[in-house]
C-alpha positions as CSV (number, residue, x, y, z in Angstrom):
1,M,-270.9,178.9,-42.1
2,T,-267.9,176.6,-42.2
3,D,-265.9,175.6,-39.2
4,S,-262.3,176.4,-39.2
5,A,-259.5,174.4,-37.5
6,P,-258.6,175.6,-34.0
7,I,-255.6,177.8,-33.8
8,Y,-252.8,176.6,-31.6
9,D,-250.4,179.4,-30.7
10,D,-247.5,177.9,-28.9
11,K,-245.7,181.3,-28.7
12,A,-248.5,183.5,-27.3
13,H,-246.7,183.9,-24.0
14,V,-243.5,184.8,-25.9
15,R,-244.8,187.3,-28.4
16,G,-243.8,190.8,-27.4
17,N,-242.0,189.4,-24.3
18,L,-238.8,188.1,-25.8
19,D,-235.8,190.3,-24.8
20,L,-233.7,190.8,-27.9
21,S,-231.6,193.6,-26.3
22,G,-228.7,191.3,-25.6
23,A,-229.1,189.1,-28.7
24,K,-225.9,188.1,-30.5
25,W,-226.9,188.3,-34.2
26,I,-225.2,185.9,-36.6
27,R,-225.1,186.7,-40.3
28,S,-226.0,184.2,-43.0
29,D,-223.0,185.0,-45.0
30,E,-220.0,186.1,-43.0
31,G,-217.9,186.7,-46.2
32,A,-220.3,189.1,-47.9
33,E,-219.9,192.8,-48.2
34,E,-220.9,194.8,-45.1
35,E,-223.4,197.1,-46.9
36,E,-225.3,194.2,-48.4
37,E,-228.5,192.9,-46.9
38,H,-228.2,189.7,-44.8
39,V,-230.5,187.4,-42.9
40,E,-229.4,187.4,-39.3
41,I,-230.4,185.0,-36.6
42,A,-229.9,184.9,-32.8
43,F,-230.6,182.2,-30.3
44,V,-232.5,183.8,-27.4
45,E,-233.4,182.2,-24.1
46,H,-236.8,183.1,-22.7
47,T,-237.8,183.1,-19.1
48,D,-239.8,179.9,-19.8
49,G,-236.4,178.1,-20.3
50,V,-236.8,177.6,-24.0
51,T,-234.3,179.0,-26.5
52,Y,-236.0,180.5,-29.4
53,T,-234.5,181.5,-32.8
54,A,-235.0,185.0,-33.9
55,M,-234.5,186.1,-37.5
56,R,-234.3,189.6,-39.0
57,N,-233.1,191.5,-42.0
58,S,-229.8,193.2,-41.3
59,A,-230.8,196.3,-43.4
60,Q,-233.7,196.8,-41.0
61,P,-232.4,195.9,-37.5
62,D,-235.3,197.6,-35.8
63,G,-237.9,196.1,-38.2
64,T,-239.8,192.9,-38.0
65,V,-238.3,189.9,-36.2
66,L,-239.5,186.4,-36.9
67,V,-239.4,184.0,-33.9
68,F,-239.2,180.3,-34.2
69,T,-239.7,177.6,-31.6
70,P,-237.0,174.9,-31.5
71,A,-239.4,172.5,-33.5
72,E,-240.2,175.2,-36.1
73,W,-236.5,176.1,-36.5
74,E,-235.6,172.4,-37.0
75,A,-238.4,172.1,-39.6
76,F,-237.1,175.2,-41.4
77,I,-233.5,174.0,-41.5
78,L,-234.6,170.5,-42.8
79,G,-236.6,172.3,-45.5
80,V,-233.6,174.4,-46.5
81,K,-231.4,171.3,-46.6
82,D,-234.0,169.5,-48.7
83,G,-234.1,172.4,-51.2
84,E,-237.7,173.4,-50.3
85,F,-236.8,177.1,-50.7
86,D,-234.5,176.9,-53.7
87,E,-235.3,179.2,-56.6
88,P,-237.2,177.4,-59.4
89,W,-234.8,178.4,-62.2
């Protein structure tokens, strides 16, 4: 049996408890057609005082929402700026 690394979940207290009902969703491309799919984000403050970034697909507003801590969001943005997610072709 191999030991695995311990799992640190810094959002366990937020998961399922982040109130998105008043979220102001921002689209990734304000100039695109309305019927196209978009990535949307919202900055949502939790009762712990931390503002989390929520991300969803505009075509499925009641679907899965990804939640990022401030550090995770910063790492994601830096990766985008660095081309980490660019298409290989």
